[in-house]
DSSP file (Angstrom, degrees, kcal/mol; ACC not computed):
  #  RESIDUE AA STRUCTURE BP1 BP2  ACC     N-H-->O    O-->H-N    N-H-->O    O-->H-N    TCO  KAPPA ALPHA  PHI   PSI    X-CA   Y-CA   Z-CA
    1    1 A X              0   0    0      0, 0.0     2,-0.3     0, 0.0    18,-0.2   0.000 360.0 360.0 360.0 154.2    0.0    0.0    0.0
    2    2 A X  E     -A   18   0A   0     16,-2.7    16,-2.5    32,-0.1     2,-0.6  -0.767 360.0-134.3 -98.6 150.0    0.9    3.6   -0.5
    3    3 A X  E     -Ab  17  72A   0     68,-2.4    70,-3.1    -2,-0.3     2,-0.4  -0.941  26.9-165.0-103.2 120.5    0.6    6.3    2.2
    4    4 A X  E     -Ab  16  73A   0     12,-3.1    12,-2.2    -2,-0.6     2,-0.4  -0.891  13.4-178.0-111.9 133.0   -1.0    9.4    0.8
    5    5 A X  E     -Ab  15  74A   0     68,-2.5    70,-3.1    -2,-0.4     2,-0.5  -0.973   3.2-173.7-129.5 118.5   -1.1   12.8    2.4
    6    6 A X  E     +Ab  14  75A   0      8,-2.9     7,-2.2    -2,-0.4     8,-1.6  -0.954  11.3 178.3-111.2 121.5   -2.9   15.6    0.6
    7    7 A X  E     -Ab  12  76A   0     68,-2.9    70,-2.8    -2,-0.5     2,-0.2  -0.951  11.7-173.3-125.4 145.0   -2.6   19.1    2.2
    8    8 A X        -     0   0    0      3,-2.9    70,-0.2    -2,-0.4    56,-0.0  -0.674  48.1 -93.3-118.4 179.5   -3.9   22.5    1.2
    9    9 A X  S    S+     0   0    0     68,-0.5     3,-0.1    -2,-0.2    69,-0.1   0.764 125.0  42.5 -67.2 -21.5   -3.1   25.8    2.8
   10   10 A X  S    S-     0   0    0      1,-0.2     2,-0.3     0, 0.0    -1,-0.2   0.815 123.2 -24.1 -92.9 -33.6   -6.2   25.4    5.1
   11   11 A X        -     0   0    0      0, 0.0    -3,-2.9     0, 0.0     2,-0.7  -0.974  69.0 -76.7-166.5 170.7   -6.1   21.8    6.2
   12   12 A X  E     -A    7   0A   0     -2,-0.3    -5,-0.3    -5,-0.2     3,-0.1  -0.812  39.8-169.7 -83.1 117.0   -5.0   18.2    5.7
   13   13 A X  E     -     0   0A   0     -7,-2.2     2,-0.3    -2,-0.7    -6,-0.2   0.881  66.2  -5.7 -79.6 -39.6   -7.5   17.0    3.0
   14   14 A X  E     +A    6   0A   0     -8,-1.6    -8,-2.9     2,-0.0    -1,-0.3  -0.978  55.4 175.9-155.6 142.7   -6.6   13.3    3.3
   15   15 A X  E     +A    5   0A   0     -2,-0.3     2,-0.3   -10,-0.2   -10,-0.2  -0.876  41.8  78.9-148.7 116.5   -4.1   11.1    5.1
   16   16 A X  E    S-A    4   0A   0    -12,-2.2   -12,-3.1    -2,-0.3     2,-0.3  -0.985  75.4 -47.8 171.5-175.3   -4.2    7.3    4.9
   17   17 A X  E     +A    3   0A   0     -2,-0.3     2,-0.3   -14,-0.2    36,-0.3  -0.598  50.3 174.9 -84.1 140.0   -3.4    4.2    2.9
   18   18 A X  E     -A    2   0A   0    -16,-2.5   -16,-2.7    -2,-0.3    34,-0.2  -0.929  35.7-137.6-138.6 162.5   -4.3    3.9   -0.8
   19   19 A X  S    S-     0   0    0     32,-3.4    15,-0.4     1,-0.3     2,-0.3   0.779  85.8 -10.1 -89.3 -32.9   -3.8    1.5   -3.6
   20   20 A X  E     -C   51   0A   0     31,-0.7    31,-2.0    13,-0.1     2,-0.4  -0.986  55.3-148.0-161.9 161.2   -3.0    4.1   -6.3
   21   21 A X  E     -CD  50  32A   0     11,-2.0    11,-3.6    -2,-0.3     2,-0.5  -1.000   6.7-163.8-136.6 132.9   -3.0    7.9   -6.9
   22   22 A X  E     -CD  49  31A   0     27,-3.3    27,-2.6    -2,-0.4     2,-0.3  -0.983  15.4-178.0-119.2 127.7   -3.6    9.7  -10.3
   23   23 A X  E     - D   0  30A   0      7,-2.5     7,-2.2    -2,-0.5     2,-1.4  -0.884  34.4-114.3-127.1 154.4   -2.5   13.3  -10.5
   24   24 A X  E     - D   0  29A   0     -2,-0.3    20,-3.0    20,-0.2     5,-0.2  -0.658  42.7-167.5 -88.2  84.7   -2.7   16.0  -13.3
   25   25 A X  E >   -ED  43  28A   0     -2,-1.4     3,-1.4     3,-1.0    18,-0.2  -0.184  34.8-105.5 -68.7 165.0    1.0   16.6  -14.0
   26   26 A X  T 3  S+     0   0    0     16,-1.1     3,-0.1     1,-0.3    -1,-0.1   0.834 123.5  39.2 -60.4 -35.7    2.2   19.5  -16.1
   27   27 A X  T 3  S-     0   0    0      1,-0.4    -1,-0.3    17,-0.0     2,-0.2   0.253 134.2 -60.0-100.0  12.9    2.9   17.2  -19.1
   28   28 A X  E <  S-D   25   0A   0     -3,-1.4    -3,-1.0     2,-0.0    -1,-0.4  -0.557  71.1 -49.9 130.1 165.6   -0.2   15.1  -18.5
   29   29 A X  E     +D   24   0A   0     -5,-0.2     2,-0.3    -2,-0.2    -5,-0.2  -0.411  54.7 179.8 -69.1 141.0   -2.0   12.9  -16.1
   30   30 A X  E     -D   23   0A   0     -7,-2.2    -7,-2.5    -2,-0.1     2,-0.4  -0.991  20.7-130.0-144.8 156.6    0.0   10.1  -14.5
   31   31 A X  E     -D   22   0A   0     -2,-0.3     2,-0.5    -9,-0.2    -9,-0.3  -0.824  10.2-150.6-109.5 141.2   -0.6    7.3  -12.0
   32   32 A X  E     +D   21   0A   0    -11,-3.6   -11,-2.0    -2,-0.4     2,-0.2  -0.951  21.4 176.2-113.1 123.5    1.5    6.4   -9.0
   33   33 A X    >   -     0   0    0     -2,-0.5     3,-1.3   -13,-0.2   -13,-0.1  -0.636  43.8 -60.1-116.7 175.2    1.5    2.8   -7.8
   34   34 A X  T 3  S+     0   0    0    -15,-0.4    -1,-0.2     1,-0.3   -32,-0.1  -0.280 122.4  17.1 -57.2 140.7    3.4    0.9   -5.1
   35   35 A X  T 3  S+     0   0    0      1,-0.2    -1,-0.3    -3,-0.1     3,-0.1   0.743  86.3 168.3  64.8  27.6    7.2    1.0   -5.5
   36   36 A X    <   -     0   0    0     -3,-1.3    35,-0.3     1,-0.1    34,-0.2  -0.380  43.7 -97.2 -64.3 147.5    7.1    4.0   -7.9
   37   37 A X        -     0   0    0      1,-0.1    -1,-0.1    32,-0.1    31,-0.1  -0.331  49.7 -90.8 -61.6 147.7   10.4    5.6   -8.6
   38   38 A X        +     0   0    0     -3,-0.1     2,-0.3    29,-0.1    31,-0.2  -0.344  62.1 157.9 -60.1 142.5   11.1    8.7   -6.4
   39   39 A X  E     - F   0  68A   0     29,-1.6    29,-2.8    -3,-0.1     2,-0.4  -0.990  36.4-152.5-161.8 158.3    9.9   12.0   -8.1
   40   40 A X  E     + F   0  67A   0     -2,-0.3     2,-0.3    27,-0.2    27,-0.2  -0.992  28.8 167.9-132.1 131.8    8.9   15.6   -7.6
   41   41 A X  E     - F   0  66A   0     25,-2.3    25,-2.6    -2,-0.4     2,-0.2  -0.991  33.1-120.4-144.9 149.0    6.5   17.1  -10.1
   42   42 A X  E     - F   0  65A   0     -2,-0.3   -16,-1.1    23,-0.2     2,-0.3  -0.573  30.3-141.6 -82.2 154.8    4.3   20.2  -10.4
   43   43 A X  E     -EF  25  64A   0     21,-3.4    21,-1.5   -18,-0.2   -18,-0.2  -0.908   8.2-151.7-120.4 148.4    0.6   19.8  -10.9
   44   44 A X        -     0   0    0    -20,-3.0    19,-0.3    -2,-0.3   -20,-0.2  -0.519  45.0 -62.3-105.8 177.1   -1.9   21.7  -13.0
   45   45 A X  S    S+     0   0    0     17,-0.4     2,-0.3    -2,-0.2    17,-0.2  -0.395  92.1  83.3 -59.2 132.0   -5.6   22.3  -12.7
   46   46 A X  E    S- G   0  61A   0     15,-1.9    15,-2.9    -2,-0.1     2,-0.4  -0.949  77.1 -47.4 168.5-148.3   -7.4   19.0  -12.7
   47   47 A X  E     - G   0  60A   0     -2,-0.3     2,-0.6    13,-0.2    13,-0.2  -0.978  29.5-149.5-127.3 129.4   -8.5   16.1  -10.5
   48   48 A X  E     - G   0  59A   0     11,-3.0    11,-1.8    -2,-0.4     2,-0.4  -0.881  23.1-169.1 -92.9 124.5   -6.5   14.1   -8.0
   49   49 A X  E     +CG  22  58A   0    -27,-2.6   -27,-3.3    -2,-0.6     2,-0.4  -0.946   7.9 177.3-117.2 135.8   -8.0   10.5   -7.9
   50   50 A X  E     -CG  21  57A   0      7,-1.9     7,-2.8    -2,-0.4     2,-0.6  -1.000  21.6-137.8-140.9 142.4   -7.0    7.9   -5.3
   51   51 A X  E     +CG  20  56A   0    -31,-2.0   -32,-3.4    -2,-0.4   -31,-0.7  -0.858  25.8 173.2-103.2 122.2   -8.2    4.4   -4.7
   52   52 A X  E >   - G   0  55A   0      3,-2.9     3,-0.9    -2,-0.6   -34,-0.1  -0.566  51.8 -93.9-110.7 179.5   -8.9    3.3   -1.1
   53   53 A X  T 3  S+     0   0    0    -36,-0.3     3,-0.1     1,-0.2   -35,-0.1   0.793 127.3  54.8 -63.6 -26.9  -10.4    0.0    0.1
   54   54 A X  T 3  S-     0   0    0      1,-0.3     2,-0.3     0, 0.0    -1,-0.2   0.628 123.1 -90.6 -81.8 -14.5  -13.8    1.9    0.2
   55   55 A X  E <   -G   52   0A   0     -3,-0.9    -3,-2.9     2,-0.0     2,-0.4  -0.887  62.8 -29.7 135.0-168.4  -13.5    2.9   -3.5
   56   56 A X  E     -G   51   0A   0     -2,-0.3     2,-0.3    -5,-0.2    -5,-0.2  -0.696  51.7-165.1 -92.2 138.1  -12.3    5.8   -5.6
   57   57 A X  E     -G   50   0A   0     -7,-2.8    -7,-1.9    -2,-0.4     2,-0.3  -0.836   2.5-155.4-118.5 156.0  -12.2    9.3   -4.3
   58   58 A X  E     -G   49   0A   0     -2,-0.3     2,-0.4    -9,-0.2    -9,-0.2  -0.977  11.7-176.7-133.9 145.4  -11.7   12.6   -6.2
   59   59 A X  E     -G   48   0A   0    -11,-1.8   -11,-3.0    -2,-0.3     2,-0.4  -0.957  20.6-141.2-139.9 122.6  -10.5   16.1   -5.3
   60   60 A X  E     -G   47   0A   0     -2,-0.4     2,-0.3   -13,-0.2   -13,-0.2  -0.677  27.8-174.2 -80.9 133.6  -10.5   19.0   -7.8
   61   61 A X  E     -G   46   0A   0    -15,-2.9   -15,-1.9    -2,-0.4    18,-0.2  -0.874  34.0-147.5-128.7 160.5   -7.4   21.2   -7.6
   62   62 A X  S    S-     0   0    0     16,-3.8   -17,-0.4     1,-0.4     2,-0.3   0.548  75.3 -59.4 -98.7 -13.3   -6.2   24.4   -9.1
   63   63 A X  E     + H   0  78A   0     15,-0.7    15,-2.4   -19,-0.3    -1,-0.4  -0.896  66.3 139.2 154.9 179.5   -2.5   23.3   -9.0
   64   64 A X  E     -FH  43  77A   0    -21,-1.5   -21,-3.4    -2,-0.3     2,-0.3  -0.995  43.1 -72.1 153.9-154.8    0.3   22.2   -6.7
   65   65 A X  E     -FH  42  76A   0     11,-2.4    11,-2.5    -2,-0.3     2,-0.4  -0.967  25.3-155.2-141.3 152.9    3.1   19.7   -6.3
   66   66 A X  E     -FH  41  75A   0    -25,-2.6   -25,-2.3    -2,-0.3     2,-0.4  -0.989   5.6-169.9-130.5 142.0    3.6   16.0   -5.7
   67   67 A X  E     -FH  40  74A   0      7,-2.5     7,-2.8    -2,-0.4     2,-0.5  -0.999   2.9-165.9-130.3 133.6    6.5   14.1   -4.1
   68   68 A X  E     +FH  39  73A   0    -29,-2.8   -29,-1.6    -2,-0.4     2,-0.3  -0.981  19.3 155.6-120.4 128.6    6.9   10.3   -4.1
   69   69 A X  E >   - H   0  72A   0      3,-2.2     3,-1.3    -2,-0.5   -32,-0.1  -0.874  67.6 -19.6-157.1 117.6    9.5    8.7   -1.9
   70   70 A X  T 3  S-     0   0    0     -2,-0.3     3,-0.1     1,-0.3   -33,-0.1   0.888 126.2 -47.4  51.5  51.9    9.5    5.1   -0.5
   71   71 A X  T 3  S+     0   0    0    -35,-0.3   -68,-2.4     1,-0.2     2,-0.5   0.657 114.4 117.9  64.5  19.0    5.8    4.4   -1.0
   72   72 A X  E <   -bH   3  69A   0     -3,-1.3    -3,-2.2   -70,-0.2     2,-0.6  -0.978  46.3-165.0-115.0 125.1    4.9    7.8    0.6
   73   73 A X  E     -bH   4  68A   0    -70,-3.1   -68,-2.5    -2,-0.5     2,-0.5  -0.944   3.0-170.6-113.7 119.3    3.0   10.3   -1.7
   74   74 A X  E     -bH   5  67A   0     -7,-2.8    -7,-2.5    -2,-0.6     2,-0.5  -0.945   3.2-173.5-111.1 124.1    2.8   13.9   -0.5
   75   75 A X  E     -bH   6  66A   0    -70,-3.1   -68,-2.9    -2,-0.5     2,-0.6  -0.973   8.3-167.9-122.6 121.3    0.6   16.2   -2.4
   76   76 A X  E     +bH   7  65A   0    -11,-2.5   -11,-2.4    -2,-0.5     2,-0.3  -0.948  25.3 176.9-108.4 120.1    0.4   20.0   -1.7
   77   77 A X  E     - H   0  64A   0    -70,-2.8     2,-0.5    -2,-0.6   -68,-0.5  -0.824  36.8-136.8-128.4 157.7   -2.5   21.5   -3.5
   78   78 A X  E       H   0  63A   0    -15,-2.4   -16,-3.8    -2,-0.3   -15,-0.7  -0.978 360.0 360.0-108.6 121.8   -4.5   24.7   -4.0
   79   79 A X              0   0    0     -2,-0.5    -1,-0.1   -18,-0.2   -19,-0.1   0.403 360.0 360.0-108.1 360.0   -8.2   23.9   -3.9
């Protein structure tokens, strides 16, 4: 499992385990799965999608950044 933390300037939007995360990168949408290579990327306006045991969740964003490191995904967003 991945540990996902989504934060905005106001609050922690989500923190927990997920199966995958899809983000709107500057060069297009991409998916992050378990054991993904480390990366840092800027995000554009779009939708962050993440799959939990309960199903798929969505958050619309105006932009931000994502960092992936050792199965931990940190997303800083403007909502």
